[in-house]
FIKOLZA-1660 file (N, C-alpha, C; in steps of 0.1 Angstrom, whole numbers, plus 5000, padded with zeros to 4 digits):
% residues 116
   i   px   py   pz ch aa at
   1 5477 4747 5112  A  M  N
   1 5464 4745 5117  A  M CA
   1 5457 4759 5119  A  M  C
   2 5465 4768 5123  A  L  N
   2 5460 4782 5125  A  L CA
   2 5453 4788 5113  A  L  C
   3 5459 4785 5101  A  Q  N
   3 5453 4790 5089  A  Q CA
   3 5439 4783 5086  A  Q  C
   4 5438 4771 5089  A  M  N
   4 5425 4764 5087  A  M CA
   4 5414 4770 5096  A  M  C
   5 5418 4773 5108  A  R  N
   5 5408 4779 5118  A  R CA
   5 5404 4793 5113  A  R  C
   6 5414 4800 5108  A  E  N
   6 5411 4814 5102  A  E CA
   6 5402 4813 5090  A  E  C
   7 5404 4803 5082  A  A  N
   7 5396 4801 5070  A  A CA
   7 5382 4798 5073  A  A  C
   8 5380 4789 5083  A  V  N
   8 5367 4785 5088  A  V CA
   8 5360 4797 5094  A  V  C
   9 5367 4804 5102  A  G  N
   9 5362 4816 5108  A  G CA
   9 5357 4827 5098  A  G  C
  10 5365 4829 5088  A  F  N
  10 5362 4838 5077  A  F CA
  10 5350 4833 5069  A  F  C
  11 5349 4821 5066  A  A  N
  11 5337 4815 5059  A  A CA
  11 5325 4817 5068  A  A  C
  12 5326 4814 5081  A  A  N
  12 5314 4816 5090  A  A CA
  12 5310 4831 5090  A  A  C
  13 5320 4840 5090  A  F  N
  13 5317 4854 5090  A  F CA
  13 5309 4858 5077  A  F  C
  14 5313 4853 5066  A  I  N
  14 5307 4856 5053  A  I CA
  14 5292 4850 5053  A  I  C
  15 5291 4838 5057  A  V  N
  15 5277 4832 5058  A  V CA
  15 5268 4840 5067  A  V  C
  16 5274 4844 5079  A  G  N
  16 5266 4851 5088  A  G CA
  16 5262 4865 5083  A  G  C
  17 5271 4872 5076  A  A  N
  17 5268 4885 5071  A  A CA
  17 5258 4884 5060  A  A  C
  18 5258 4873 5052  A  A  N
  18 5248 4871 5041  A  A CA
  18 5235 4869 5047  A  A  C
  19 5234 4861 5058  A  A  N
  19 5221 4858 5064  A  A CA
  19 5216 4870 5071  A  A  C
  20 5224 4878 5077  A  L  N
  20 5220 4890 5084  A  L CA
  20 5214 4900 5074  A  L  C
  21 5221 4901 5062  A  T  N
  21 5216 4910 5051  A  T CA
  21 5202 4905 5047  A  T  C
  22 5201 4892 5045  A  A  N
  22 5188 4887 5040  A  A CA
  22 5177 4890 5050  A  A  C
  23 5180 4888 5063  A  V  N
  23 5170 4890 5073  A  V CA
  23 5166 4904 5075  A  V  C
  24 5176 4913 5074  A  N  N
  24 5174 4927 5076  A  N CA
  24 5167 4933 5064  A  N  C
  25 5167 4927 5053  A  H  N
  25 5160 4932 5041  A  H CA
  25 5145 4931 5042  A  H  C
  26 5140 4920 5047  A  H  N
  26 5126 4917 5048  A  H CA
  26 5118 4926 5057  A  H  C
  27 5123 4930 5069  A  P  N
  27 5114 4938 5078  A  P CA
  27 5110 4951 5072  A  P  C
  28 5118 4956 5062  A  D  N
  28 5114 4968 5055  A  D CA
  28 5101 4968 5049  A  D  C
  29 5096 4956 5045  A  H  N
  29 5083 4955 5038  A  H CA
  29 5072 4960 5047  A  H  C
  30 5073 4957 5060  A  G  N
  30 5062 4962 5070  A  G CA
  30 5063 4977 5071  A  G  C
  31 5074 4983 5071  A  R  N
  31 5076 4998 5072  A  R CA
  31 5071 5004 5059  A  R  C
  32 5074 4998 5048  A  R  N
  32 5070 5003 5034  A  R CA
  32 5055 5002 5033  A  R  C
  33 5049 4991 5038  A  T  N
  33 5034 4990 5037  A  T CA
  33 5028 5001 5046  A  T  C
  34 5033 5004 5057  A  E  N
  34 5028 5014 5066  A  E CA
  34 5030 5028 5060  A  E  C
  35 5041 5030 5053  A  R  N
  35 5043 5043 5046  A  R CA
  35 5033 5045 5035  A  R  C
  36 5030 5034 5028  A  E  N
  36 5020 5035 5017  A  E CA
  36 5006 5037 5022  A  E  C
  37 5003 5031 5033  A  R  N
  37 4990 5033 5040  A  R CA
  37 4988 5047 5045  A  R  C
  38 4998 5052 5051  A  I  N
  38 4998 5066 5056  A  I CA
  38 4997 5076 5044  A  I  C
  39 5004 5074 5033  A  A  N
  39 5003 5083 5022  A  A CA
  39 4989 5083 5016  A  A  C
  40 4983 5071 5015  A  V  N
  40 4969 5070 5010  A  V CA
  40 4960 5077 5019  A  V  C
  41 4962 5075 5032  A  E  N
  41 4953 5081 5042  A  E CA
  41 4954 5097 5042  A  E  C
  42 4966 5102 5039  A  A  N
  42 4968 5116 5039  A  A CA
  42 4960 5122 5027  A  A  C
  43 4960 5116 5016  A  V  N
  43 4952 5121 5004  A  V CA
  43 4937 5119 5006  A  V  C
  44 4934 5107 5012  A  A  N
  44 4920 5104 5014  A  A CA
  44 4913 5115 5023  A  A  C
  45 4920 5121 5032  A  G  N
  45 4915 5131 5041  A  G CA
  45 4912 5144 5033  A  G  C
  46 4916 5145 5021  A  Q  N
  46 4913 5157 5013  A  Q CA
  46 4900 5157 5007  A  Q  C
  47 4893 5146 5007  A  F  N
  47 4880 5144 5000  A  F CA
  47 4869 5141 5010  A  F  C
  48 4858 5147 5008  A  T  N
  48 4846 5144 5016  A  T CA
  48 4839 5132 5009  A  T  C
  49 4831 5125 5017  A  H  N
  49 4823 5114 5012  A  H CA
  49 4814 5119 5001  A  H  C
  50 4809 5131 5002  A  Q  N
  50 4800 5137 4992  A  Q CA
  50 4807 5138 4979  A  Q  C
  51 4819 5143 4979  A  Q  N
  51 4827 5145 4967  A  Q CA
  51 4830 5131 4960  A  Q  C
  52 4833 5121 4968  A  I  N
  52 4836 5108 4963  A  I CA
  52 4823 5101 4957  A  I  C
  53 4812 5103 4965  A  S  N
  53 4799 5098 4961  A  S CA
  53 4794 5104 4948  A  S  C
  54 4796 5117 4947  A  D  N
  54 4792 5124 4934  A  D CA
  54 4800 5119 4923  A  D  C
  55 4813 5117 4924  A  A  N
  55 4822 5113 4914  A  A CA
  55 4818 5098 4910  A  A  C
  56 4815 5090 4920  A  W  N
  56 4811 5076 4917  A  W CA
  56 4798 5076 4909  A  W  C
  57 4788 5084 4913  A  T  N
  57 4775 5085 4906  A  T CA
  57 4778 5090 4892  A  T  C
  58 4786 5100 4890  A  Q  N
  58 4789 5104 4876  A  Q CA
  58 4796 5093 4868  A  Q  C
  59 4804 5085 4874  A  A  N
  59 4811 5074 4867  A  A CA
  59 4800 5064 4862  A  A  C
  60 4791 5061 4871  A  K  N
  60 4780 5052 4868  A  K CA
  60 4771 5057 4856  A  K  C
  61 4770 5070 4855  A  L  N
  61 4762 5076 4845  A  L CA
  61 4770 5078 4832  A  L  C
  62 4783 5074 4832  A  G  N
  62 4791 5075 4820  A  G CA
  62 4802 5086 4820  A  G  C
  63 4802 5094 4830  A  N  N
  63 4812 5105 4830  A  N CA
  63 4823 5101 4841  A  N  C
  64 4833 5095 4836  A  S  N
  64 4843 5090 4846  A  S CA
  64 4854 5100 4850  A  S  C
  65 4854 5112 4844  A  Q  N
  65 4864 5122 4846  A  Q CA
  65 4865 5126 4861  A  Q  C
  66 4854 5129 4868  A  P  N
  66 4856 5133 4882  A  P CA
  66 4862 5122 4891  A  P  C
  67 4858 5109 4888  A  L  N
  67 4864 5098 4896  A  L CA
  67 4879 5096 4892  A  L  C
  68 4882 5098 4880  A  Q  N
  68 4896 5097 4875  A  Q CA
  68 4905 5108 4881  A  Q  C
  69 4899 5120 4883  A  D  N
  69 4906 5131 4889  A  D CA
  69 4909 5128 4904  A  D  C
  70 4900 5122 4911  A  I  N
  70 4902 5118 4924  A  I CA
  70 4913 5107 4925  A  I  C
  71 4912 5097 4916  A  Q  N
  71 4922 5086 4916  A  Q CA
  71 4936 5091 4913  A  Q  C
  72 4938 5101 4905  A  R  N
  72 4951 5106 4901  A  R CA
  72 4957 5114 4913  A  R  C
  73 4949 5117 4923  A  S  N
  73 4954 5124 4935  A  S CA
  73 4962 5115 4944  A  S  C
  74 4960 5102 4943  A  F  N
  74 4966 5093 4952  A  F CA
  74 4980 5089 4947  A  F  C
  75 4989 5085 4957  A  P  N
  75 5003 5082 4953  A  P CA
  75 5005 5068 4948  A  P  C
  76 4995 5059 4949  A  L  N
  76 4996 5046 4944  A  L CA
  76 4986 5044 4932  A  L  C
  77 4989 5035 4923  A  P  N
  77 4980 5032 4912  A  P CA
  77 4967 5025 4917  A  P  C
  78 4956 5028 4911  A  V  N
  78 4943 5022 4915  A  V CA
  78 4941 5009 4908  A  V  C
  79 4938 4999 4916  A  R  N
  79 4935 4986 4911  A  R CA
  79 4920 4985 4908  A  R  C
  80 4912 4988 4917  A  T  N
  80 4897 4988 4915  A  T CA
  80 4890 4999 4923  A  T  C
  81 4878 5003 4919  A  V  N
  81 4869 5011 4926  A  V CA
  81 4856 5004 4926  A  V  C
  82 4849 5002 4937  A  H  N
  82 4836 4996 4937  A  H CA
  82 4828 5000 4949  A  H  C
  83 4815 4998 4948  A  E  N
  83 4806 5001 4959  A  E CA
  83 4805 4989 4968  A  E  C
  84 4805 4991 4981  A  D  N
  84 4803 4980 4990  A  D CA
  84 4793 4985 5001  A  D  C
  85 4780 4981 4999  A  G  N
  85 4770 4986 5008  A  G CA
  85 4768 5001 5006  A  G  C
  86 4771 5008 5017  A  T  N
  86 4770 5023 5017  A  T CA
  86 4783 5030 5014  A  T  C
  87 4794 5022 5013  A  G  N
  87 4807 5027 5011  A  G CA
  87 4812 5026 4997  A  G  C
  88 4822 5034 4994  A  I  N
  88 4829 5033 4981  A  I CA
  88 4843 5030 4984  A  I  C
  89 4848 5019 4978  A  V  N
  89 4861 5013 4981  A  V CA
  89 4871 5015 4969  A  V  C
  90 4882 5022 4972  A  F  N
  90 4893 5023 4963  A  F CA
  90 4903 5013 4968  A  F  C
  91 4908 5005 4959  A  T  N
  91 4918 4995 4962  A  T CA
  91 4931 4999 4954  A  T  C
  92 4942 5002 4961  A  F  N
  92 4954 5006 4954  A  F CA
  92 4964 4995 4955  A  F  C
  93 4973 4995 4945  A  V  N
  93 4983 4985 4944  A  V CA
  93 4996 4990 4951  A  V  C
  94 5000 4983 4961  A  G  N
  94 5012 4986 4969  A  G CA
  94 5023 4978 4963  A  G  C
  95 5034 4977 4971  A  H  N
  95 5045 4969 4967  A  H CA
  95 5042 4954 4968  A  H  C
  96 5049 4946 4960  A  G  N
  96 5048 4932 4961  A  G CA
  96 5033 4927 4960  A  G  C
  97 5029 4920 4971  A  T  N
  97 5015 4915 4971  A  T CA
  97 5006 4923 4980  A  T  C
  98 5009 4936 4982  A  T  N
  98 5002 4944 4991  A  T CA
  98 4992 4953 4984  A  T  C
  99 4980 4954 4990  A  C  N
  99 4970 4963 4985  A  C CA
  99 4966 4973 4997  A  C  C
 100 4962 4985 4993  A  V  N
 100 4958 4994 5003  A  V CA
 100 4944 4998 4999  A  V  C
 101 4934 4996 5009  A  D  N
 101 4920 4999 5007  A  D CA
 101 4916 5012 5014  A  D  C
 102 4910 5021 5006  A  F  N
 102 4904 5033 5012  A  F CA
 102 4889 5032 5010  A  F  C
 103 4882 5031 5022  A  V  N
 103 4868 5030 5022  A  V CA
 103 4862 5043 5027  A  V  C
 104 4854 5049 5018  A  S  N
 104 4847 5061 5022  A  S CA
 104 4832 5058 5025  A  S  C
 105 4828 5063 5037  A  H  N
 105 4815 5061 5042  A  H CA
 105 4809 5075 5046  A  H  C
 106 4797 5076 5047  A  L  N
 106 4790 5089 5051  A  L CA
 106 4795 5093 5064  A  L  C
 107 4798 5084 5073  A  V  N
 107 4802 5087 5087  A  V CA
 107 4817 5087 5089  A  V  C
 108 4825 5086 5079  A  G  N
 108 4839 5086 5080  A  G CA
 108 4846 5077 5070  A  G  C
 109 4859 5075 5071  A  S  N
 109 4866 5067 5061  A  S CA
 109 4876 5059 5069  A  S  C
 110 4881 5048 5062  A  T  N
 110 4891 5040 5068  A  T CA
 110 4902 5037 5057  A  T  C
 111 4914 5035 5061  A  V  N
 111 4924 5030 5052  A  V CA
 111 4932 5019 5058  A  V  C
 112 4932 5008 5051  A  N  N
 112 4939 4995 5056  A  N CA
 112 4947 4989 5045  A  N  C
 113 4958 4983 5050  A  A  N
 113 4967 4976 5041  A  A CA
 113 4964 4961 5043  A  A  C
 114 4966 4953 5032  A  R  N
 114 4963 4939 5033  A  R CA
 114 4971 4932 5021  A  R  C
 115 4972 4919 5022  A  R  N
 115 4977 4911 5011  A  R CA
 115 4966 4910 5000  A  R  C
 116 4970 4912 4988  A  C  N
 116 4960 4911 4977  A  C CA
 116 4957 4897 4973  A  C  C
% end
């Protein structure tokens, strides 16, 4: 009977270890999202709104090179760039279903992560 108890205990240990591994794997997504947001924010701080606005205007006039140069500076691939009121929004593709938005305004900028 002692062997049966040991076998059940070992099986419970394996199941518990597998569950713990699965649970511990998922919280990393939040940290990864925050690291992606911080990385975008660090690069965003290198550009003034005037630089971004000028590049956006050039892109609308058919010269996309200045905007592409800005986009290549960021650590994440660009999903879209669009105008939203007085701001210019860069949306970057993060891991999984995460997007990181950098919004440049005349009075400042913001960087936020969200589900795409």
